C-alpha positions as CSV (number, residue, x, y, z in Angstrom):
1,X,0.0,0.0,0.0
2,X,2.8,2.5,1.0
3,X,4.8,1.5,-2.1
4,X,1.8,2.2,-4.4
5,X,1.2,5.5,-2.7
6,X,4.8,6.6,-3.1
7,X,4.8,5.5,-6.7
8,X,1.6,7.5,-7.3
9,X,3.0,10.6,-5.6
10,X,6.1,10.4,-7.7
11,X,4.0,10.2,-10.9
12,X,2.0,13.2,-9.8
13,X,5.1,15.2,-9.0
14,X,6.6,14.5,-12.4
15,X,3.3,15.6,-14.1
16,X,3.2,18.8,-12.1
17,X,6.8,19.6,-13.1
18,X,6.0,19.0,-16.8
19,X,3.0,21.2,-16.4
20,X,5.1,24.1,-15.2
21,X,7.8,23.6,-17.8
22,X,5.5,23.4,-20.9
23,X,2.0,25.0,-20.6
24,X,1.3,24.1,-24.2
25,X,0.5,20.6,-23.1
26,X,-2.6,22.0,-21.4
27,X,-3.7,23.6,-24.7
28,X,-3.3,20.2,-26.5
29,X,-5.5,18.5,-23.8
30,X,-8.2,21.2,-24.3
31,X,-8.0,20.8,-28.0
32,X,-9.0,17.1,-27.6
33,X,-12.2,18.1,-25.7
34,X,-13.3,21.3,-27.4
35,X,-13.8,22.5,-30.9
36,X,-11.1,24.3,-32.8
37,X,-13.0,27.6,-32.5
38,X,-13.1,27.3,-28.8
39,X,-9.4,26.6,-28.5
40,X,-8.6,29.5,-30.8
41,X,-10.7,31.8,-28.6
42,X,-8.8,30.6,-25.5
43,X,-5.5,31.2,-27.3
44,X,-6.6,34.8,-28.0
45,X,-7.7,35.4,-24.5
46,X,-4.2,34.6,-23.3
47,X,-1.1,36.6,-24.3
48,X,0.1,35.2,-27.6
49,X,3.7,36.3,-26.7
50,X,3.8,34.1,-23.6
51,X,1.6,31.1,-24.7
52,X,2.2,30.4,-28.5
53,X,-0.5,28.1,-29.9
54,X,0.7,25.5,-32.4
55,X,-1.1,25.5,-35.8
56,X,-1.6,21.7,-35.7
57,X,-0.7,18.6,-33.6
58,X,-0.1,15.5,-35.6
59,X,0.1,12.0,-34.3
60,X,-1.2,8.5,-35.1
61,X,-2.3,7.8,-31.6
62,X,-3.1,9.5,-28.3
63,X,-3.2,7.4,-25.1
64,X,-4.7,8.3,-21.7
65,X,-3.4,6.3,-18.8
66,X,-4.4,6.3,-15.1
67,X,-2.1,6.6,-12.1
68,X,-1.4,2.9,-12.3
69,X,-0.4,3.1,-15.9
70,X,-3.5,1.4,-17.2
71,X,-4.8,2.4,-20.6
72,X,-8.2,4.2,-20.1
73,X,-8.7,6.0,-23.4
74,X,-7.2,5.8,-26.9
75,X,-7.7,8.2,-29.8
76,X,-6.1,6.8,-32.9
77,X,-6.3,4.8,-36.1
78,X,-7.7,1.3,-36.1
79,X,-7.0,-0.4,-39.4
80,X,-6.4,3.1,-40.8
81,X,-9.8,4.4,-39.6
82,X,-10.1,6.9,-36.7
83,X,-11.9,6.1,-33.4
84,X,-12.0,7.1,-29.8
85,X,-12.1,4.1,-27.5
86,X,-12.6,4.1,-23.7
87,X,-11.4,1.2,-21.4
88,X,-12.1,0.0,-17.9
89,X,-9.5,-0.8,-15.2
90,X,-8.7,-4.1,-16.9
91,X,-8.1,-2.3,-20.2
92,X,-11.2,-3.8,-21.7
93,X,-13.1,-1.7,-24.2
94,X,-16.3,-0.2,-22.8
95,X,-17.3,2.3,-25.4
96,X,-16.1,3.6,-28.8
97,X,-16.9,6.4,-31.2
98,X,-15.8,6.1,-34.8
99,X,-14.7,3.1,-36.8
100,X,-13.7,0.4,-34.3
101,X,-13.7,-3.4,-35.0
102,X,-16.5,-3.8,-37.6
103,X,-18.6,-0.9,-36.1
104,X,-18.7,2.5,-37.8
105,X,-20.5,4.8,-35.3
106,X,-21.1,4.7,-31.5
107,X,-20.9,1.5,-29.4
108,X,-21.2,0.3,-25.8
109,X,-19.5,-2.9,-24.7
110,X,-20.1,-5.3,-21.8
111,X,-17.6,-6.7,-19.2
112,X,-16.3,-9.3,-21.7
113,X,-16.1,-6.7,-24.5
114,X,-19.2,-8.0,-26.0
115,X,-21.3,-5.3,-27.8
116,X,-24.4,-4.1,-26.0
117,X,-25.5,-1.2,-28.1
118,X,-24.5,0.1,-31.5
119,X,-25.7,3.3,-33.3
120,X,-24.6,3.4,-37.0
121,X,-25.4,5.4,-40.1
122,X,-26.0,2.6,-42.7
123,X,-26.6,3.1,-46.4
124,X,-30.3,2.5,-45.8
125,X,-30.4,5.1,-42.9
126,X,-29.6,5.4,-39.2
127,X,-29.9,2.3,-37.1
128,X,-29.7,1.5,-33.4
129,X,-29.1,-2.1,-32.4
130,X,-29.4,-3.4,-28.8
131,X,-27.9,-6.7,-27.7
132,X,-28.4,-9.2,-24.8
133,X,-25.8,-9.8,-22.2
134,X,-24.4,-12.7,-24.2
135,X,-23.8,-10.4,-27.2
136,X,-26.8,-11.5,-29.4
137,X,-28.6,-8.8,-31.2
138,X,-32.2,-8.7,-30.0
139,X,-33.6,-5.3,-31.0
140,X,-33.3,-2.9,-34.0
141,X,-34.6,0.6,-34.4
142,X,-34.0,2.3,-37.7
143,X,-35.3,4.9,-40.1
144,X,-35.1,3.5,-43.6
145,X,-36.0,5.2,-46.9
146,X,-39.5,3.8,-46.7
147,X,-40.0,5.0,-43.1
148,X,-39.2,4.1,-39.4
149,X,-39.2,0.5,-38.3
150,X,-38.6,-1.5,-35.1
151,X,-37.5,-5.1,-35.3
152,X,-37.4,-7.9,-32.6
153,X,-35.0,-10.7,-33.1
154,X,-34.6,-14.3,-31.7
155,X,-31.5,-15.3,-29.8
156,X,-30.0,-16.6,-33.1
157,X,-30.5,-13.3,-34.8
158,X,-33.5,-14.2,-36.9
159,X,-36.3,-11.7,-37.3
160,X,-39.4,-12.5,-35.3
161,X,-41.5,-9.3,-35.3
162,X,-41.4,-5.9,-36.9
163,X,-43.4,-2.7,-36.5
164,X,-43.1,0.3,-38.7
165,X,-44.4,2.6,-41.4
166,X,-44.1,2.4,-45.1
167,X,-45.2,5.6,-46.8
168,X,-48.7,6.3,-45.3
169,X,-49.2,2.6,-44.3
170,X,-48.5,1.2,-40.8
171,X,-47.8,-2.5,-40.3
172,X,-47.1,-5.1,-37.6
173,X,-45.5,-8.4,-38.9
174,X,-44.9,-11.6,-36.9
175,X,-42.5,-14.0,-38.6
176,X,-42.6,-17.7,-38.6
177,X,-39.6,-20.1,-38.8
178,X,-36.5,-18.9,-40.6
179,X,-38.0,-15.4,-41.2
180,X,-40.8,-16.7,-43.4
181,X,-44.5,-17.0,-43.1
182,X,-46.3,-15.5,-40.1
183,X,-49.0,-12.9,-40.0
184,X,-49.2,-9.2,-40.9
185,X,-51.6,-6.5,-39.7
186,X,-51.5,-3.4,-41.9
187,X,-53.4,-0.2,-42.0
188,X,-53.8,2.1,-45.0
189,X,-55.6,5.5,-45.0
190,X,-58.8,3.8,-46.0
191,X,-58.7,0.2,-44.8
192,X,-57.1,-2.3,-42.4
193,X,-56.5,-6.0,-42.9
194,X,-54.9,-9.0,-41.3
195,X,-53.0,-11.4,-43.6
196,X,-51.6,-14.8,-43.0
197,X,-48.6,-16.2,-45.0
198,X,-47.3,-19.7,-45.6
199,X,-43.7,-20.8,-45.4
200,X,-43.1,-19.5,-49.0
201,X,-44.4,-16.0,-48.0
202,X,-47.6,-16.4,-50.1
203,X,-50.6,-14.8,-48.5
204,X,-53.1,-17.6,-47.8
205,X,-55.8,-15.8,-45.9
206,X,-56.9,-12.2,-45.6
207,X,-59.3,-10.8,-43.0
208,X,-60.4,-7.2,-43.1
209,X,-61.6,-4.6,-45.6
210,X,-61.3,-6.1,-49.1
211,X,-59.3,-3.9,-51.4
212,X,-61.7,-3.9,-54.4
213,X,-65.1,-3.7,-52.7
214,X,-63.9,-1.8,-49.6
215,X,-66.2,-4.1,-47.5
216,X,-65.4,-6.4,-44.6
217,X,-64.6,-10.0,-45.6
218,X,-62.5,-13.1,-45.5
219,X,-60.5,-14.4,-48.5
220,X,-58.7,-17.8,-48.8
221,X,-55.9,-18.0,-51.4
222,X,-54.3,-21.0,-53.1
223,X,-50.5,-21.6,-52.9
224,X,-49.8,-19.1,-55.7
225,X,-51.6,-16.4,-53.7
226,X,-54.7,-16.2,-55.9
227,X,-58.0,-15.8,-54.2
228,X,-60.2,-18.9,-54.4
229,X,-62.9,-18.3,-51.8
230,X,-64.5,-15.0,-50.8
231,X,-66.8,-14.4,-47.9
232,X,-67.9,-10.7,-47.9
233,X,-70.4,-8.5,-46.2
234,X,-71.2,-6.0,-49.0
235,X,-73.6,-3.1,-48.6
236,X,-76.3,-5.1,-50.3
237,X,-75.8,-8.1,-48.0
238,X,-73.5,-11.1,-47.3
239,X,-72.1,-13.2,-50.2
240,X,-69.9,-16.2,-50.8
241,X,-67.9,-16.8,-54.0
242,X,-65.8,-19.8,-55.0
243,X,-63.6,-19.4,-58.1
244,X,-61.1,-21.5,-60.0
245,X,-57.5,-20.7,-60.8
246,X,-58.7,-18.6,-63.8
247,X,-61.0,-16.6,-61.5
248,X,-64.1,-18.2,-63.0
249,X,-67.0,-18.4,-60.5
250,X,-67.7,-22.0,-59.6
251,X,-70.4,-21.3,-57.0
252,X,-72.0,-18.2,-55.6
253,X,-74.5,-17.5,-52.8
254,X,-76.9,-16.0,-52.7
């Protein structure tokens, strides 16, 4: 304990001596925290004759270490791409900003350096991903070209549910096995319907406002997605239509 304290006091004494000998180190530290304009303003506030401000500071890496010599922050190039990385007392990455590992954006990491949250600007739009404690992605929140969307994922990363907006249409989709099939509830400005899909993603049943008649009904489709049975409550009364693959009416009631 006494040896550590003496070592720490020696380190602090050397730092204080360097601070007195070269005050420009303080300006460099401020430059890492503030914008260039703010640093320029501070340089003007002090006498330029006694505190000259360097035009630029160039380096490939800046390291911040604690009193024990542990790496706690790193600003540099990782695979020739810039990033700021923060570390815990065991020198494990806890957060990053920039391009670090395969992440281009902002990230938070767990105690085993597993990713917990990632915010990125993807080609399709901004996206926030949240992960479980074991590092599996479980939630996505993004704003795509079509509109905002929220996705829920299984432990293996497969999509299980999605909620979002496409144009003026809102939807909720529940996926079946291997991201196929399932059910979808969607709402357009003039109608709402619930659709059920098979494992080939063909709509096999539709319940809601029929698109052509704008009346409540139920439709059963064949494996190609073609409607074959229609149960509708039209303004003039209920009706049932059974048709063949060529849409020829086979039976109708009333």
